C-alpha positions as a Markdown table, in Angstrom:
| # | Residue | x | y | z |
|---|---|---|---|---|
| 1 | Met | -145.2 | -41.7 | 29.4 |
| 2 | Met | -146.2 | -39.7 | 26.3 |
| 3 | Arg | -148.6 | -36.9 | 27.0 |
| 4 | Phe | -151.2 | -36.0 | 24.4 |
| 5 | Glu | -153.0 | -32.7 | 24.0 |
| 6 | Asp | -156.2 | -31.8 | 22.3 |
| 7 | Leu | -155.8 | -30.0 | 19.0 |
| 8 | Thr | -156.0 | -26.2 | 19.1 |
| 9 | Arg | -156.6 | -23.6 | 16.4 |
| 10 | Asp | -152.9 | -22.6 | 16.8 |
| 11 | Asp | -151.9 | -26.2 | 15.8 |
| 12 | Leu | -153.9 | -26.5 | 12.6 |
| 13 | Glu | -151.2 | -25.6 | 10.0 |
| 14 | Glu | -148.5 | -27.7 | 11.7 |
| 15 | Val | -150.9 | -30.7 | 11.9 |
| 16 | Arg | -151.9 | -30.3 | 8.3 |
| 17 | Glu | -148.2 | -30.3 | 7.3 |
| 18 | Leu | -147.5 | -33.4 | 9.4 |
| 19 | Val | -150.4 | -35.4 | 7.9 |
| 20 | Leu | -149.5 | -34.3 | 4.3 |
| 21 | Ala | -145.8 | -35.2 | 4.9 |
| 22 | Gly | -146.9 | -38.7 | 6.0 |
| 23 | Leu | -149.0 | -39.1 | 3.0 |
| 24 | Ala | -146.2 | -37.9 | 0.7 |
| 25 | Asp | -143.9 | -40.5 | 2.4 |
| 26 | His | -146.2 | -43.2 | 1.2 |
| 27 | Trp | -147.4 | -41.9 | -2.1 |
| 28 | Gly | -144.2 | -40.1 | -3.2 |
| 29 | Glu | -146.2 | -37.2 | -4.6 |
| 30 | Leu | -149.2 | -35.5 | -3.2 |
| 31 | Asp | -152.0 | -33.2 | -4.3 |
| 32 | Pro | -153.0 | -31.2 | -1.1 |
| 33 | Ala | -156.3 | -30.3 | -2.8 |
| 34 | Leu | -157.4 | -34.0 | -2.3 |
| 35 | Asn | -157.4 | -33.4 | 1.5 |
| 36 | Pro | -159.7 | -30.4 | 2.2 |
| 37 | Asp | -160.6 | -31.7 | 5.6 |
| 38 | Leu | -157.0 | -30.8 | 6.7 |
| 39 | Asp | -157.7 | -27.1 | 6.1 |
| 40 | Asp | -159.6 | -26.9 | 9.4 |
| 41 | Met | -159.6 | -30.2 | 11.3 |
| 42 | Leu | -161.4 | -28.6 | 14.2 |
| 43 | Ala | -164.4 | -28.0 | 12.0 |
| 44 | Ser | -164.0 | -31.2 | 9.9 |
| 45 | Tyr | -164.0 | -33.4 | 13.0 |
| 46 | Ser | -165.9 | -31.3 | 15.4 |
| 47 | Asn | -167.9 | -34.4 | 16.6 |
| 48 | Gly | -164.7 | -36.2 | 17.6 |
| 49 | Arg | -161.4 | -35.7 | 19.3 |
| 50 | Thr | -158.0 | -34.8 | 17.6 |
| 51 | Val | -154.9 | -35.1 | 19.7 |
| 52 | Val | -151.3 | -34.1 | 19.2 |
| 53 | Ala | -148.0 | -35.1 | 20.7 |
| 54 | Arg | -145.0 | -32.8 | 20.9 |
| 55 | Ser | -141.3 | -33.2 | 20.8 |
| 56 | Asp | -139.1 | -31.7 | 23.6 |
| 57 | Asp | -138.7 | -28.6 | 21.5 |
| 58 | Gly | -142.5 | -28.2 | 21.2 |
| 59 | Arg | -142.9 | -29.3 | 17.6 |
| 60 | Ile | -145.9 | -31.6 | 16.8 |
| 61 | Ile | -144.6 | -35.1 | 16.0 |
| 62 | Ala | -147.8 | -37.1 | 16.0 |
| 63 | Thr | -151.5 | -36.6 | 15.6 |
| 64 | Gly | -154.7 | -38.7 | 15.3 |
| 65 | Thr | -158.4 | -38.2 | 15.3 |
| 66 | Val | -161.2 | -40.5 | 16.5 |
| 67 | Ile | -164.8 | -39.8 | 15.6 |
| 68 | Pro | -168.0 | -41.6 | 16.6 |
| 69 | Arg | -169.6 | -43.4 | 13.6 |
| 70 | Asp | -172.8 | -44.7 | 15.4 |
| 71 | Asp | -173.8 | -45.9 | 18.8 |
| 72 | Thr | -171.5 | -48.9 | 18.6 |
| 73 | Ala | -168.4 | -47.8 | 16.7 |
| 74 | Ala | -165.8 | -45.0 | 16.5 |
| 75 | Glu | -163.3 | -44.6 | 13.7 |
| 76 | Ile | -159.7 | -43.5 | 13.9 |
| 77 | Val | -158.7 | -41.2 | 11.0 |
| 78 | Arg | -155.9 | -38.9 | 10.1 |
| 79 | Met | -153.3 | -40.7 | 12.2 |
| 80 | Ser | -149.7 | -39.6 | 11.4 |
| 81 | Val | -146.4 | -39.8 | 13.1 |
| 82 | Ala | -143.3 | -37.8 | 12.0 |
| 83 | Thr | -140.8 | -40.0 | 10.2 |
| 84 | His | -138.1 | -39.6 | 12.8 |
| 85 | Ala | -140.5 | -40.5 | 15.6 |
| 86 | Arg | -141.7 | -43.8 | 14.1 |
| 87 | Arg | -140.8 | -47.1 | 15.7 |
| 88 | Thr | -140.5 | -45.5 | 19.1 |
| 89 | Gly | -143.8 | -46.6 | 20.6 |
| 90 | Leu | -145.4 | -43.2 | 20.0 |
| 91 | Gly | -147.8 | -44.5 | 17.4 |
| 92 | Arg | -148.9 | -47.3 | 19.7 |
| 93 | Ala | -149.4 | -44.9 | 22.5 |
| 94 | Leu | -151.5 | -42.7 | 20.2 |
| 95 | Val | -153.7 | -45.6 | 19.2 |
| 96 | Glu | -154.2 | -46.4 | 22.9 |
| 97 | Glu | -155.2 | -42.8 | 23.6 |
| 98 | Leu | -157.7 | -42.8 | 20.8 |
| 99 | Val | -159.2 | -46.1 | 21.9 |
| 100 | Ala | -159.4 | -44.9 | 25.5 |
| 101 | Thr | -161.4 | -41.8 | 24.2 |
| 102 | Ser | -163.7 | -44.2 | 22.3 |
| 103 | Asn | -164.2 | -46.3 | 25.5 |
| 104 | Gly | -165.3 | -43.1 | 27.2 |
| 105 | Trp | -168.0 | -42.7 | 24.6 |
| 106 | Gly | -169.3 | -46.2 | 25.4 |
| 107 | Val | -168.8 | -47.7 | 21.9 |
| 108 | Ala | -168.1 | -51.4 | 21.5 |
| 109 | Arg | -165.5 | -51.2 | 18.8 |
| 110 | Val | -163.0 | -49.0 | 17.0 |
| 111 | Ile | -162.6 | -49.2 | 13.2 |
| 112 | Leu | -160.1 | -47.8 | 10.8 |
| 113 | Glu | -158.8 | -48.2 | 7.3 |
| 114 | Thr | -155.6 | -47.8 | 5.4 |
| 115 | Thr | -154.3 | -48.4 | 1.9 |
| 116 | Ser | -153.6 | -52.1 | 1.5 |
| 117 | Ala | -150.3 | -51.5 | -0.2 |
| 118 | Trp | -148.9 | -49.8 | 2.9 |
| 119 | Thr | -147.9 | -53.2 | 4.4 |
| 120 | Asp | -145.9 | -51.6 | 7.2 |
| 121 | Val | -149.0 | -49.7 | 8.3 |
| 122 | Val | -151.2 | -52.9 | 8.0 |
| 123 | Val | -148.7 | -54.8 | 10.2 |
| 124 | Phe | -148.6 | -51.9 | 12.7 |
| 125 | Tyr | -152.4 | -51.9 | 13.2 |
| 126 | Leu | -152.4 | -55.7 | 13.6 |
| 127 | Ser | -149.7 | -55.4 | 16.3 |
| 128 | Cys | -152.0 | -52.9 | 18.1 |
| 129 | Gly | -154.7 | -55.5 | 18.5 |
| 130 | Phe | -156.8 | -54.7 | 15.4 |
| 131 | His | -158.0 | -57.5 | 13.1 |
| 132 | Ile | -158.8 | -57.2 | 9.4 |
| 133 | Thr | -162.5 | -57.2 | 8.7 |
| 134 | His | -162.4 | -56.8 | 4.9 |
| 135 | Thr | -160.9 | -55.1 | 2.0 |
| 136 | Ala | -162.6 | -52.7 | -0.4 |
| 137 | Asp | -161.8 | -50.7 | -3.5 |
| 138 | Gly | -161.0 | -47.1 | -2.7 |
| 139 | Pro | -160.3 | -44.1 | -4.9 |
| 140 | Phe | -156.6 | -44.8 | -4.8 |
| 141 | Gly | -156.5 | -48.6 | -4.7 |
| 142 | Glu | -157.5 | -51.3 | -2.3 |
| 143 | Asn | -158.1 | -50.4 | 1.3 |
| 144 | Thr | -157.9 | -52.7 | 4.3 |
| 145 | Trp | -160.5 | -52.2 | 7.1 |
| 146 | Phe | -159.7 | -53.1 | 10.7 |
| 147 | Glu | -161.7 | -53.5 | 13.9 |
| 148 | Arg | -160.7 | -53.7 | 17.6 |
| 149 | Pro | -163.1 | -54.3 | 20.5 |
| 150 | Val | -163.1 | -51.6 | 23.1 |
| 151 | His | -162.8 | -53.0 | 26.7 |
């Protein structure tokens, strides 16, 4: 079973690089200035929980954050899995870890969004038990919003 650890200050740069690499995989090019929250995720998401997973050699290969949105919902943000670790079950385990954290907060549902054009990501979240609630225009195109009840 995959073990997740809470993000520490020592992990910040490696997590930033992982998330930016994932975005670059999808966009082709990337302007790091568009993602200032990644400069200090401990501060940016201090009201939530960010976790990491490591490879056998200690490198961070996955990360995700969940933050409370209100008394009824939490939102998963900044989820990323290293290219070589995708399709191994790690992403699904990460989602389950973040949903379990949300459950501990007593919320009724977990929400998230992704770029609609990232069809592989849309299919992934559907396979994790989320359903699409709506689409909305975002700064870089259409976004798909998802929801999953917390049991």
